[in-house]
TORKOLKOL-465758 format. One record per atom (N, C-alpha, C, O): residue in one letter; x, y, z. Coordinates in steps of 0.2 Angstrom, whole numbers, padded with zeros to 4 digits, always signed. Layout:
BEGIN
AXYZ/...
REM end
This chain:
BEGIN
M+0004-0006+0000/M+0000+0000+0000/M+0004+0006+0000/M+0009+0007+0004/G+0003+0011-0005/G+0007+0017-0005/G+0006+0022+0000/G+0000+0022+0002/S+0011+0025+0003/S+0010+0029+0009/S+0012+0037+0007/S+0017+0038+0004/L+0009+0042+0010/L+0011+0048+0009/L+0011+0052+0016/L+0009+0049+0021/G+0015+0057+0016/G+0015+0061+0023/G+0013+0068+0020/G+0016+0070+0015/I+0008+0071+0023/I+0004+0077+0021/I+0004+0082+0026/I+0002+0080+0032/D+0006+0088+0025/D+0006+0093+0030/D+0002+0099+0027/D+0004+0103+0023/I-0005+0100+0029/I-0010+0103+0027/I-0010+0110+0030/I-0012+0111+0036/G-0006+0115+0027/G-0005+0121+0030/G-0011+0127+0027/G-0016+0125+0023/G-0011+0132+0030/G-0016+0138+0029/G-0015+0140+0021/G-0020+0141+0018/A-0008+0140+0019/A-0007+0142+0013/A-0004+0137+0007/A-0004+0138+0001/N-0002+0131+0010/N+0002+0127+0006/N+0000+0119+0008/N-0002+0118+0014/L-0001+0115+0003/L-0001+0108+0004/L+0005+0105+0003/L+0008+0106-0003/K+0008+0101+0007/K+0015+0098+0007/K+0014+0091+0007/K+0011+0089+0012/V+0017+0087+0002/V+0016+0081+0001/V+0023+0077+0000/V+0028+0079-0003/A+0024+0072+0003/A+0030+0068+0004/A+0029+0061+0003/A+0025+0058+0006/S+0032+0058-0002/S+0032+0051-0004/S+0039+0048-0004/S+0043+0051-0003/E+0039+0041-0005/E+0046+0038-0006/E+0049+0040-0013/E+0055+0040-0014/D+0044+0042-0017/D+0047+0044-0025/D+0048+0051-0025/D+0051+0053-0030/G+0047+0055-0020/G+0048+0063-0021/G+0043+0067-0017/G+0039+0064-0013/W+0043+0073-0018/W+0038+0078-0015/W+0036+0083-0019/W+0039+0085-0024/E+0030+0087-0016/E+0028+0092-0020/E+0025+0097-0015/E+0022+0094-0010/I+0025+0104-0017/I+0023+0109-0012/I+0018+0112-0017/I+0019+0115-0022/I+0012+0113-0015/I+0006+0116-0019/I+0003+0121-0016/I+0000+0121-0010/Y+0003+0127-0019/Y+0000+0134-0016/Y-0007+0132-0015/Y-0011+0131-0021/F-0010+0132-0010/F-0017+0131-0009/F-0020+0135-0003/F-0020+0133+0003/P-0022+0141-0005/P-0024+0146+0002/P-0031+0143+0004/P-0036+0144+0000/M-0031+0140+0009/M-0037+0137+0012/M-0042+0142+0013/M-0048+0140+0013/W-0041+0148+0014/W-0046+0153+0015/W-0050+0155+0009/W-0056+0157+0009/K-0047+0153+0004/K-0051+0153-0003/K-0053+0146-0006/K-0058+0146-0009/K-0050+0141-0004/K-0051+0135-0008/K-0053+0129-0003/K-0052+0123-0005/A-0056+0130+0003/A-0057+0125+0007/A-0062+0120+0004/A-0061+0114+0005/E-0067+0122+0000/E-0071+0117-0003/E-0069+0113-0008/E-0072+0108-0011/E-0062+0115-0010/E-0059+0111-0016/E-0054+0106-0013/E-0052+0102-0016/L-0053+0106-0006/L-0048+0101-0003/L-0049+0094-0004/L-0044+0090-0005/E-0055+0091-0005/E-0056+0084-0006/E-0054+0082-0013/E-0051+0077-0014/D-0056+0087-0018/D-0054+0086-0024/D-0046+0085-0025/D-0044+0081-0029/I-0042+0090-0022/I-0035+0091-0023/I-0032+0084-0019/I-0027+0082-0022/L-0034+0082-0014/L-0032+0077-0011/L-0033+0071-0014/L-0029+0066-0015/R-0039+0070-0017/R-0040+0064-0021/R-0035+0064-0028/R-0033+0058-0029/D-0034+0069-0031/D-0029+0070-0036/D-0022+0067-0034/D-0019+0062-0037/I-0020+0070-0028/I-0014+0068-0025/I-0013+0061-0024/I-0009+0057-0026/A-0018+0058-0021/A-0019+0051-0019/A-0018+0046-0025/A-0015+0041-0026/E-0022+0049-0030/E-0022+0045-0037/E-0015+0045-0040/E-0013+0040-0043/R-0012+0051-0040/R-0005+0052-0044/R+0000+0048-0040/R+0005+0046-0043/H-0001+0047-0034/H+0004+0043-0030/H+0003+0036-0029/H+0006+0032-0026/S-0004+0034-0031/S-0006+0028-0030/S-0006+0026-0023/S-0005+0020-0021/A-0008+0030-0018/A-0007+0029-0012/A-0015+0029-0008/A-0019+0032-0009/K-0015+0024-0004/K-0021+0023+0000/K-0020+0024+0008/K-0025+0024+0012/R-0014+0025+0010/R-0013+0027+0017/R-0009+0033+0017/R-0005+0035+0013/A-0011+0038+0023/A-0007+0044+0023/A-0007+0045+0031/A-0011+0044+0036/G-0001+0049+0032/G+0000+0052+0039/G-0001+0059+0038/G+0002+0062+0034/V-0005+0063+0042/V-0007+0070+0041/V-0006+0074+0047/V-0006+0071+0053/V-0003+0080+0046/V-0003+0085+0051/V-0006+0091+0048/V-0006+0092+0042/M-0008+0095+0053/M-0011+0102+0050/M-0010+0108+0053/M-0009+0107+0059/T-0010+0114+0050/T-0010+0120+0054/T-0016+0124+0050/T-0017+0130+0052/A-0019+0121+0045/A-0024+0125+0042/A-0031+0127+0046/A-0035+0131+0044/E-0031+0123+0051/E-0037+0124+0055/E-0038+0131+0058/E-0043+0133+0061/L-0032+0135+0058/L-0032+0142+0060/L-0035+0146+0055/L-0037+0152+0057/S-0036+0144+0049/S-0039+0148+0043/S-0045+0152+0045/S-0049+0148+0047/D-0046+0158+0044/D-0052+0161+0046/D-0058+0158+0042/D-0064+0161+0043/V-0057+0154+0037/V-0063+0151+0034/V-0067+0147+0039/V-0073+0145+0038/F-0064+0145+0045/F-0067+0140+0050/F-0069+0145+0056/F-0065+0150+0057/R-0074+0144+0059/R-0077+0147+0065/R-0072+0146+0071/R-0071+0150+0075/S-0069+0140+0071/S-0064+0138+0077/S-0059+0133+0074/S-0060+0130+0068/K-0054+0132+0078/K-0049+0127+0077/K-0053+0120+0076/K-0052+0116+0071/E-0057+0119+0082/E-0061+0112+0082/E-0064+0111+0075/E-0064+0106+0072/E-0068+0116+0073/E-0071+0115+0066/E-0067+0114+0061/E-0069+0110+0056/G-0061+0117+0061/G-0056+0116+0055/G-0053+0109+0056/G-0053+0106+0051/V-0051+0107+0062/V-0048+0100+0062/V-0053+0095+0060/V-0051+0090+0056/K-0060+0096+0062/K-0064+0091+0060/K-0066+0091+0053/K-0067+0085+0050/F-0066+0097+0050/F-0067+0098+0042/F-0061+0094+0038/F-0063+0090+0034/I-0055+0096+0040/I-0049+0093+0037/I-0048+0085+0038/I-0047+0082+0033/G-0050+0083+0045/G-0049+0076+0046/G-0054+0072+0043/G-0053+0067+0040/G-0061+0075+0042/G-0066+0071+0039/G-0064+0070+0032/G-0065+0065+0030/I-0061+0075+0029/I-0060+0074+0021/I-0054+0070+0020/I-0054+0066+0015/C-0049+0070+0025/C-0044+0065+0024/C-0047+0057+0024/C-0045+0053+0020/K-0051+0057+0029/K-0054+0050+0030/K-0058+0048+0024/K-0058+0042+0022/K-0061+0052+0021/K-0065+0051+0015/K-0060+0049+0009/K-0062+0045+0005/V-0054+0052+0009/V-0050+0051+0003/V-0046+0045+0003/V-0045+0041-0002/F-0043+0043+0009/F-0038+0038+0011/F-0041+0033+0015/F-0045+0034+0019/E-0040+0026+0013/E-0042+0021+0016/E-0040+0020+0023/E-0044+0018+0027/E-0034+0022+0024/E-0031+0022+0031/E-0027+0029+0031/E-0023+0030+0027/V-0028+0032+0037/V-0026+0039+0038/V-0024+0039+0046/V-0028+0037+0050/F-0018+0042+0047/F-0016+0043+0054/F-0015+0051+0055/F-0012+0054+0051/F-0017+0053+0061/F-0015+0060+0063/F-0011+0060+0069/F-0011+0056+0073/L-0007+0066+0070/L-0002+0066+0075/L-0005+0071+0080/L-0007+0077+0077/D-0006+0070+0086/D-0008+0075+0091/D-0001+0079+0094/D+0004+0077+0092/V-0002+0084+0097/V+0003+0089+0100/V+0007+0085+0105/V+0013+0087+0107/S+0006+0079+0107/S+0010+0075+0112/S+0014+0069+0108/S+0017+0065+0111/G+0014+0070+0101/G+0017+0065+0097/G+0014+0059+0096/G+0017+0054+0094/K+0008+0058+0098/K+0005+0051+0097/K+0001+0051+0090/K-0003+0055+0088/L+0002+0045+0086/L-0003+0044+0081/L-0009+0041+0082/L-0009+0036+0086/S-0014+0044+0079/S-0021+0041+0080/S-0025+0041+0074/S-0024+0046+0070/Q-0029+0036+0073/Q-0034+0036+0067/Q-0041+0040+0069/Q-0046+0040+0065/T-0042+0042+0074/T-0047+0046+0077/T-0046+0053+0079/T-0040+0054+0080/L-0050+0057+0079/L-0050+0064+0081/L-0054+0066+0087/L-0057+0071+0087/D-0054+0062+0092/D-0059+0062+0098/D-0058+0068+0102/D-0063+0071+0105/E-0052+0071+0102/E-0050+0078+0105/E-0047+0082+0100/E-0041+0084+0099/P-0052+0085+0095/P-0049+0089+0089/P-0044+0094+0091/P-0038+0093+0087/T-0044+0098+0096/T-0039+0103+0097/T-0033+0101+0098/T-0028+0104+0098/E-0032+0094+0100/E-0026+0091+0102/E-0022+0089+0095/E-0016+0087+0095/F-0025+0091+0090/F-0022+0089+0083/F-0021+0096+0079/F-0019+0096+0073/A-0022+0102+0083/A-0021+0108+0079/A-0014+0109+0080/A-0011+0108+0085/A-0011+0113+0074/A-0004+0115+0074/A+0001+0110+0076/A+0005+0112+0080/S+0001+0104+0073/S+0005+0098+0076/S+0010+0097+0071/S+0014+0092+0073/N+0011+0100+0066/N+0016+0099+0061/N+0023+0099+0064/N+0027+0094+0063/W+0026+0104+0068/W+0033+0104+0071/W+0033+0098+0075/W+0039+0095+0075/V+0028+0096+0078/V+0029+0090+0083/V+0031+0083+0079/V+0035+0079+0081/A+0029+0083+0073/A+0030+0078+0069/A+0038+0078+0067/A+0042+0072+0067/S+0041+0083+0066/S+0048+0084+0064/S+0052+0082+0070/S+0056+0078+0070/A+0050+0086+0076/A+0055+0084+0082/A+0054+0077+0084/A+0059+0074+0086/T+0048+0073+0084/T+0048+0067+0085/T+0052+0063+0081/T+0055+0058+0084/F+0052+0064+0074/F+0055+0059+0070/F+0063+0061+0071/F+0067+0056+0070/L+0065+0066+0073/L+0072+0067+0074/L+0075+0064+0080/L+0080+0061+0081/L+0070+0064+0085/L+0071+0060+0092/L+0071+0052+0090/L+0076+0049+0092/R+0067+0049+0086/R+0067+0043+0084/R+0073+0041+0080/R+0076+0036+0081/E+0076+0046+0076/E+0082+0045+0073/E+0089+0045+0077/E+0094+0043+0075/G+0087+0047+0084/G+0093+0046+0089/G+0096+0053+0090/G+0101+0053+0094/Y+0094+0058+0088/Y+0097+0065+0090/Y+0094+0067+0097/Y+0089+0065+0099/R+0098+0071+0100/R+0096+0073+0106/R+0100+0080+0107/R+0105+0082+0104/N+0097+0084+0112/N+0100+0091+0113/N+0102+0095+0108/N+0108+0097+0106/F+0096+0097+0104/F+0096+0102+0099/F+0091+0107+0098/F+0086+0105+0101/L+0092+0112+0095/L+0086+0116+0094/L+0083+0115+0086/L+0087+0116+0081/F+0078+0113+0086/F+0075+0112+0079/F+0072+0119+0076/F+0068+0122+0080/V+0073+0121+0071/V+0071+0127+0068/V+0068+0125+0061/V+0071+0123+0056/D+0062+0127+0060/D+0059+0126+0053/D+0056+0133+0051/D+0052+0136+0054/I+0059+0136+0046/I+0057+0143+0043/I+0054+0142+0037/I+0058+0140+0032/G+0048+0143+0036/G+0044+0142+0030/G+0042+0148+0027/G+0046+0154+0027/S+0036+0148+0024/S+0034+0154+0020/S+0031+0159+0025/S+0031+0165+0023/T+0028+0157+0030/T+0024+0161+0035/T+0027+0162+0041/T+0027+0168+0044/T+0029+0156+0044/T+0031+0156+0052/T+0037+0153+0052/T+0040+0149+0048/T+0040+0154+0058/T+0047+0150+0060/T+0046+0147+0067/T+0044+0150+0072/D+0047+0140+0067/D+0047+0136+0073/D+0053+0136+0076/D+0058+0135+0073/I+0054+0137+0083/I+0060+0136+0086/I+0059+0132+0092/I+0056+0134+0097/I+0061+0125+0091/I+0059+0121+0096/I+0065+0117+0099/I+0070+0114+0097/P+0065+0119+0106/P+0071+0115+0110/P+0069+0108+0111/P+0063+0106+0112/V+0074+0104+0111/V+0073+0097+0111/V+0080+0094+0115/V+0085+0096+0113/T+0079+0091+0121/T+0084+0088+0125/T+0083+0081+0124/T+0085+0078+0119/D+0081+0077+0129/D+0079+0069+0127/D+0072+0069+0125/D+0069+0064+0124/R+0069+0075+0126/R+0062+0076+0124/R+0060+0082+0121/R+0064+0087+0122/I+0054+0083+0119/I+0052+0090+0116/I+0050+0094+0122/I+0047+0093+0127/E+0054+0100+0122/E+0053+0105+0128/E+0048+0111+0126/E+0046+0115+0130/A+0045+0111+0120/A+0041+0117+0118/A+0034+0116+0121/A+0032+0111+0123/A+0031+0122+0121/A+0023+0122+0123/A+0019+0118+0118/A+0022+0117+0112/K+0013+0117+0119/K+0009+0112+0116/K+0004+0117+0111/K+0001+0114+0106/T+0003+0122+0112/T-0001+0127+0108/T+0002+0133+0105/T+0008+0135+0107/D+0000+0135+0099/D+0002+0141+0096/D+0002+0147+0100/D+0007+0151+0100/F-0003+0148+0105/F-0003+0154+0109/F+0003+0153+0114/F+0006+0158+0115/E+0004+0148+0117/E+0010+0147+0121/E+0016+0148+0118/E+0021+0150+0121/R+0016+0145+0113/R+0023+0145+0109/R+0025+0153+0107/R+0031+0154+0107/L+0020+0156+0105/L+0020+0163+0103/L+0023+0167+0109/L+0028+0171+0108/K+0020+0166+0115/K+0022+0169+0122/K+0029+0167+0123/K+0033+0172+0125/R+0031+0161+0122/R+0038+0159+0124/R+0043+0160+0119/R+0049+0159+0121/G+0042+0162+0113/G+0047+0164+0108/G+0048+0157+0104/G+0053+0156+0101/E+0044+0152+0104/E+0045+0146+0101/E+0041+0146+0094/E+0042+0141+0090/M+0038+0150+0093/M+0035+0152+0086/M+0035+0160+0085/M+0033+0164+0089/V+0039+0161+0079/V+0039+0168+0077/V+0036+0169+0070/V+0038+0167+0065/Y+0030+0173+0071/Y+0027+0174+0065/Y+0029+0178+0059/Y+0026+0183+0057/I+0035+0176+0057/I+0038+0179+0051/I+0041+0173+0046/I+0042+0167+0049/G+0041+0174+0040/G+0043+0168+0036/G+0046+0171+0029/G+0045+0177+0027/I+0048+0167+0025/I+0052+0169+0019/I+0048+0172+0013/I+0051+0176+0009/L+0041+0170+0013/L+0038+0172+0007/L+0032+0177+0009/L+0031+0182+0006/R+0028+0176+0014/R+0021+0179+0015/R+0021+0185+0020/R+0016+0188+0021/T+0027+0187+0023/T+0027+0192+0029/T+0027+0199+0025/T+0031+0200+0021/P+0022+0203+0027/P+0023+0210+0024/P+0029+0213+0026/P+0031+0212+0032/V+0033+0217+0021/V+0040+0219+0023/V+0039+0225+0029/V+0044+0225+0032/F+0034+0229+0030/F+0033+0234+0035/F+0033+0231+0042/F+0034+0234+0047/Y+0032+0224+0042/Y+0032+0220+0049/Y+0039+0220+0051/Y+0041+0221+0057/V+0043+0217+0047/V+0050+0216+0048/V+0055+0222+0048/V+0060+0222+0052/L+0053+0227+0045/L+0057+0233+0044/L+0053+0240+0045/L+0049+0242+0041/K+0054+0243+0050/K+0050+0248+0052/K+0052+0255+0049/K+0048+0260+0049/E+0058+0256+0048/E+0061+0262+0045/E+0067+0261+0040/E+0071+0256+0041/F+0067+0265+0035/F+0073+0265+0030/F+0075+0272+0028/F+0071+0276+0026/D+0081+0273+0028/D+0084+0279+0027/D+0080+0286+0030/D+0078+0291+0028/S+0079+0284+0036/S+0075+0289+0041/S+0068+0290+0038/S+0065+0295+0040/T+0065+0285+0035/T+0058+0285+0033/T+0054+0279+0035/T+0056+0274+0033/P+0049+0280+0038/P+0045+0274+0040/P+0042+0271+0035/P+0039+0274+0030/L+0042+0264+0035/L+0038+0260+0030/L+0031+0260+0031/L+0029+0260+0036/C+0027+0261+0025/C+0020+0261+0026/C+0017+0255+0027/C+0018+0250+0024/P+0012+0254+0032/P+0009+0248+0034/P+0003+0247+0029/P-0003+0246+0031/E+0005+0246+0023/E+0001+0244+0017/E+0004+0237+0015/E+0009+0235+0017/F-0001+0234+0012/F+0002+0227+0009/F+0004+0228+0002/F+0002+0226-0004/F+0011+0232+0002/F+0014+0233-0004/F+0019+0228-0007/F+0020+0227-0013/A+0022+0225-0002/A+0027+0220-0003/A+0028+0215+0003/A+0027+0217+0009/I+0030+0209+0001/I+0031+0204+0005/I+0038+0202+0005/I+0042+0204+0001/T+0040+0197+0010/T+0047+0194+0011/T+0049+0191+0005/T+0055+0190+0004/A+0045+0188+0001/A+0047+0185-0005/A+0050+0190-0010/A+0054+0188-0014/D+0047+0196-0010/D+0050+0201-0014/D+0057+0203-0012/D+0061+0204-0016/V+0058+0203-0005/V+0065+0205-0003/V+0070+0200-0004/V+0075+0202-0006/F+0068+0193-0003/F+0073+0188-0004/F+0074+0186-0012/F+0080+0184-0014/I+0070+0188-0016/I+0071+0189-0023/I+0076+0193-0025/I+0081+0192-0028/A+0075+0200-0022/A+0080+0205-0023/A+0087+0204-0020/A+0092+0207-0022/T+0087+0200-0014/T+0094+0199-0012/T+0097+0193-0014/T+0102+0191-0012/G+0094+0189-0019/G+0096+0183-0023/G+0096+0177-0018/G+0100+0173-0020/D+0092+0177-0013/D+0092+0170-0009/D+0087+0165-0011/D+0088+0159-0009/I+0082+0167-0015/I+0077+0163-0017/I+0076+0164-0025/I+0079+0169-0028/T+0073+0160-0028/T+0072+0160-0035/T+0064+0161-0037/T+0060+0160-0033/E+0062+0163-0043/E+0055+0164-0045/E+0052+0157-0043/E+0046+0158-0041/D+0055+0152-0044/D+0051+0146-0043/D+0049+0145-0036/D+0044+0141-0035/D+0053+0148-0031/D+0053+0147-0024/D+0046+0152-0022/D+0042+0150-0018/Y+0045+0157-0026/Y+0040+0162-0025/Y+0033+0159-0026/Y+0030+0161-0031/T+0031+0155-0022/T+0025+0151-0024/T+0018+0154-0022/T+0012+0151-0024/C+0018+0159-0018/C+0012+0162-0016/C+0011+0167-0021/C+0014+0168-0026/E+0005+0171-0019/E+0003+0176-0024/E+0007+0182-0022/E+0009+0183-0017/T+0008+0186-0027/T+0011+0193-0026/T+0006+0198-0023/T+0000+0197-0024/P+0008+0203-0020/P+0004+0208-0017/P+0000+0212-0023/P-0006+0214-0022/D+0003+0213-0028/D-0001+0217-0033/D-0003+0212-0039/D-0005+0215-0044/G-0002+0206-0039/G-0005+0201-0044/G-0001+0201-0050/G-0003+0199-0055/K+0006+0204-0049/K+0010+0205-0056/K+0015+0200-0055/K+0015+0195-0052/D+0021+0201-0059/D+0026+0196-0060/D+0030+0195-0054/D+0029+0199-0049/R+0035+0190-0054/R+0039+0188-0048/R+0047+0189-0050/R+0052+0188-0046/D+0048+0192-0056/D+0055+0193-0058/D+0058+0199-0053/D+0054+0201-0049/E+0064+0200-0054/E+0068+0204-0049/E+0065+0211-0049/E+0064+0214-0044/I+0064+0214-0056/I+0062+0221-0056/I+0055+0222-0053/I+0054+0227-0050/S+0050+0217-0054/S+0043+0217-0052/S+0044+0217-0044/S+0040+0221-0041/C+0048+0213-0041/C+0049+0213-0034/C+0052+0220-0032/C+0049+0222-0027/L+0057+0223-0035/L+0060+0229-0032/L+0055+0235-0034/L+0056+0240-0031/K+0050+0234-0038/K+0045+0239-0039/K+0040+0239-0032/K+0038+0244-0030/R+0038+0233-0030/R+0034+0232-0024/R+0038+0234-0018/R+0035+0238-0014/V+0045+0233-0018/V+0049+0235-0012/V+0049+0243-0012/V+0048+0246-0007/A+0050+0246-0018/A+0049+0253-0018/A+0043+0256-0015/A+0042+0262-0011/R+0038+0253-0016/R+0031+0255-0014/R+0031+0256-0007/R+0027+0260-0004/T+0034+0252-0003/T+0034+0252+0004/T+0036+0259+0007/T+0034+0261+0013/I+0040+0263+0003/I+0042+0270+0006/I+0038+0275+0001/I+0040+0281+0000/C+0033+0273-0002/C+0029+0277-0007/C+0032+0280-0013/C+0030+0285-0015/C+0036+0276-0016/C+0040+0277-0021/C+0039+0273-0027/C+0038+0267-0026/D+0040+0276-0033/D+0041+0272-0039/D+0048+0269-0039/D+0052+0272-0036/L+0050+0264-0043/L+0057+0261-0043/L+0061+0266-0047/L+0067+0267-0046/E+0058+0270-0052/E+0061+0275-0055/E+0064+0281-0051/E+0069+0284-0052/E+0060+0282-0045/E+0060+0287-0042/E+0067+0286-0037/E+0070+0291-0035/I+0068+0280-0034/I+0073+0280-0030/I+0079+0275-0033/I+0084+0274-0030/G+0078+0272-0038/G+0083+0268-0042/G+0083+0261-0040/G+0081+0259-0034/I+0086+0256-0044/I+0087+0249-0042/I+0091+0249-0036/I+0090+0245-0032/N+0097+0252-0036/N+0102+0251-0030/N+0098+0254-0023/N+0100+0250-0018/K+0095+0258-0024/K+0092+0261-0017/K+0087+0255-0015/K+0086+0254-0009/A+0082+0252-0020/A+0078+0248-0018/A+0081+0241-0016/A+0078+0238-0012/K+0086+0240-0018/K+0090+0233-0016/K+0093+0234-0009/K+0093+0230-0005/Q+0095+0240-0008/Q+0097+0242-0001/Q+0092+0241+0004/Q+0093+0238+0009/L+0086+0243+0002/L+0080+0243+0007/L+0079+0235+0008/L+0078+0234+0014/A+0079+0231+0003/A+0079+0223+0002/A+0084+0221+0008/A+0082+0218+0012/F+0090+0222+0007/F+0095+0220+0012/F+0094+0222+0019/F+0095+0218+0023/E+0092+0228+0020/E+0090+0230+0026/E+0085+0226+0029/E+0085+0224+0035/A+0079+0225+0025/A+0074+0220+0028/A+0076+0214+0029/A+0074+0211+0034/K+0081+0211+0026/K+0084+0204+0027/K+0087+0205+0034/K+0087+0201+0038/K+0091+0210+0034/K+0096+0211+0041/K+0091+0212+0048/K+0092+0210+0053/A+0085+0215+0047/A+0080+0216+0052/A+0077+0209+0054/A+0076+0207+0059/M+0076+0205+0048/M+0072+0200+0049/M+0076+0194+0054/M+0074+0191+0058/K+0083+0195+0051/K+0088+0190+0055/K+0089+0194+0062/K+0090+0190+0067/G+0088+0200+0063/G+0088+0202+0070/G+0082+0200+0074/G+0083+0198+0080/L+0076+0199+0071/L+0070+0197+0075/L+0071+0190+0077/L+0069+0188+0082/L+0075+0186+0073/L+0076+0179+0075/L+0082+0177+0080/L+0083+0172+0084/K+0087+0182+0079/K+0094+0180+0081/K+0093+0180+0089/K+0096+0175+0092/D+0091+0184+0092/D+0090+0184+0099/D+0086+0179+0102/D+0088+0176+0107/G+0081+0177+0099/G+0077+0171+0101/G+0081+0165+0100/G+0080+0160+0104/L+0085+0164+0095/L+0088+0158+0094/L+0094+0157+0099/L+0095+0152+0102/R+0097+0162+0101/R+0103+0163+0106/R+0099+0161+0113/R+0102+0157+0116/K+0094+0164+0114/K+0091+0163+0121/K+0089+0156+0122/K+0090+0153+0128/K+0086+0153+0116/K+0084+0146+0118/K+0090+0141+0119/K+0090+0136+0122/T+0095+0143+0115/T+0101+0138+0115/T+0105+0139+0122/T+0107+0134+0125/E+0104+0145+0125/E+0108+0146+0132/E+0103+0144+0137/E+0105+0140+0141/D+0096+0144+0137/D+0092+0141+0141/D+0092+0134+0142/D+0092+0132+0148/Y+0093+0131+0137/Y+0093+0123+0137/Y+0100+0120+0136/Y+0101+0114+0135/G+0105+0125+0137/G+0112+0122+0136/G+0113+0118+0129/G+0116+0113+0129/I+0110+0121+0125/I+0110+0118+0117/I+0116+0121+0113/I+0116+0127+0113/E+0120+0117+0110/E+0125+0120+0105/E+0125+0119+0098/E+0130+0120+0095/R+0118+0116+0096/R+0118+0115+0089/R+0111+0116+0086/R+0107+0115+0090/I+0110+0118+0080/I+0103+0119+0078/I+0103+0115+0072/I+0107+0116+0067/F+0097+0112+0072/F+0095+0108+0066/F+0090+0113+0062/F+0085+0115+0066/A+0091+0115+0056/A+0087+0119+0052/A+0084+0116+0046/A+0087+0112+0042/C+0078+0118+0044/C+0075+0116+0038/C+0071+0121+0036/C+0070+0126+0039/G+0067+0120+0030/G+0062+0125+0027/G+0066+0129+0022/G+0072+0128+0021/I+0061+0133+0018/I+0064+0136+0013/I+0068+0142+0015/I+0071+0145+0011/G+0068+0144+0021/G+0073+0149+0024/G+0078+0146+0028/G+0081+0149+0033/E+0081+0139+0026/E+0086+0136+0030/E+0092+0141+0029/E+0096+0141+0034/F+0093+0144+0024/F+0099+0148+0023/F+0100+0154+0028/F+0105+0155+0030/L+0094+0157+0030/L+0094+0162+0034/L+0097+0160+0041/L+0101+0163+0044/I+0094+0154+0043/I+0096+0151+0049/I+0104+0150+0049/I+0107+0150+0055/E+0107+0147+0044/E+0114+0146+0043/E+0118+0152+0045/E+0122+0152+0049/E+0116+0158+0041/E+0118+0164+0042/E+0119+0167+0050/E+0124+0169+0052/I+0113+0166+0053/I+0112+0168+0060/I+0117+0163+0065/I+0119+0166+0070/C+0117+0157+0063/C+0121+0152+0067/C+0129+0155+0067/C+0133+0154+0072/N+0131+0157+0060/N+0138+0159+0060/N+0139+0165+0064/N+0145+0166+0066/E+0134+0169+0065/E+0134+0175+0068/E+0135+0175+0076/E+0137+0180+0079/I+0131+0169+0078/I+0130+0169+0085/I+0135+0163+0088/I+0134+0161+0094/D+0139+0160+0083/D+0143+0155+0084/D+0141+0148+0087/D+0143+0146+0092/V+0135+0146+0084/V+0132+0140+0086/V+0132+0135+0080/V+0131+0137+0074/E+0133+0129+0082/E+0134+0124+0076/E+0128+0124+0073/E+0122+0125+0075/F+0129+0123+0066/F+0122+0123+0062/F+0123+0116+0058/F+0128+0115+0055/I+0117+0113+0058/I+0116+0107+0054/I+0110+0108+0049/I+0105+0109+0052/S+0112+0106+0043/S+0107+0108+0038/S+0103+0101+0037/S+0106+0096+0035/L+0096+0101+0038/L+0093+0095+0037/L+0093+0093+0029/L+0092+0087+0028/S+0094+0098+0025/S+0094+0096+0018/S+0101+0093+0016/S+0101+0090+0011/S+0106+0093+0021/S+0112+0089+0020/S+0111+0082+0022/S+0114+0078+0020/L+0106+0081+0027/L+0104+0074+0029/L+0098+0071+0025/L+0098+0065+0025/Y+0094+0075+0023/Y+0088+0072+0020/Y+0086+0075+0013/Y+0081+0074+0010/G+0090+0079+0010/G+0089+0082+0004/G+0084+0086+0004/G+0083+0089+0009/E+0080+0087-0002/E+0075+0092-0003/E+0070+0091+0001/E+0066+0096+0002/Y+0069+0085+0005/Y+0063+0084+0009/Y+0063+0090+0015/Y+0058+0091+0018/S+0069+0093+0016/S+0070+0098+0020/S+0065+0104+0019/S+0063+0107+0024/K+0063+0104+0013/K+0058+0110+0012/K+0051+0108+0014/K+0047+0113+0015/L+0050+0102+0016/L+0043+0100+0019/L+0044+0096+0024/L+0042+0090+0023/F+0048+0097+0028/F+0051+0092+0033/F+0045+0088+0037/F+0045+0082+0038/P+0040+0092+0040/P+0035+0089+0043/P+0031+0084+0039/P+0029+0079+0042/A+0030+0084+0033/A+0027+0080+0029/A+0031+0074+0028/A+0029+0068+0028/F+0038+0074+0027/F+0043+0069+0027/F+0043+0066+0033/F+0043+0059+0033/A+0043+0069+0039/A+0043+0066+0045/A+0037+0061+0046/A+0037+0056+0049/M+0031+0064+0044/M+0025+0060+0045/M+0025+0054+0040/M+0023+0049+0042/L+0028+0054+0035/L+0029+0049+0030/L+0032+0043+0034/L+0030+0038+0035/K+0038+0045+0037/K+0042+0040+0040/K+0039+0037+0047/K+0039+0031+0049/L+0036+0042+0050/L+0032+0040+0057/L+0027+0034+0055/L+0026+0030+0059/V+0023+0035+0050/V+0018+0031+0048/V+0020+0024+0045/V+0018+0019+0047/Q+0026+0025+0042/Q+0029+0018+0039/Q+0032+0015+0046/Q+0033+0009+0045/K+0034+0018+0051/K+0036+0014+0056/K+0031+0011+0061/K+0032+0007+0065/D+0025+0014+0060/D+0019+0013+0065/D+0018+0006+0064/D+0013+0003+0068/
REM end
């Protein structure tokens, strides 16, 4: 029986199989009613009847509550797959959702649980994706809080990512000018401009609905200070992008340093589309960096889905 690991997020569906992986842009707030169709298509293409599923999409505002979201997503998964396992926030696999909120926002648990089963101990697990960054301390067990609310309070989740975060959230001022709190540009525009990601990595919608090439991204970046690109020039717009990258690193750096010090941890395992940013920070704070892409290849881009694939196979 073919198996899949699936991470159902608010903006992306991430699918891992033994044959490969895929990340599908799927804004749940717009397409919730299409979820069954796309999952059936995925199952057919991979000839899979068995799946391990984690989710964060229950937080999407298309649902009235997390419980409603978990039940909706879980119910569809049960319809599509003959056998489906869900992971709760304690790291337990279950084929039922008797306590729905225990299965909300559990994707990071899959990653940390898998690494523990692989024999790793005493590390900080960092997953920096399109929207958020998980910072999970692990000793001989997972030390993080169980809910997003508590993790936000404790600095174990930072709500910034490589693609979807508005630039004004990470950079407040440039050249003595405050950035406009308008949805003019996102971090995907920044990292295209800095050369850290490619157009293929820019999988979400652009703020203005236009192209993803460097000039289009720089035009959006210029808008954050109420300018046309011609008005400030390419070099100045790029400077703004690099300042935004620096500011984003600053938002993450103190949190990473604090968690390593709090738990006496000397190494960081990093994954996600923003793995490169964590490597740069580790070099600056003199902490050992271990790239999960060096251990598991491109599955690093969707590590929770990969982890679920492996956890289900070992079940």
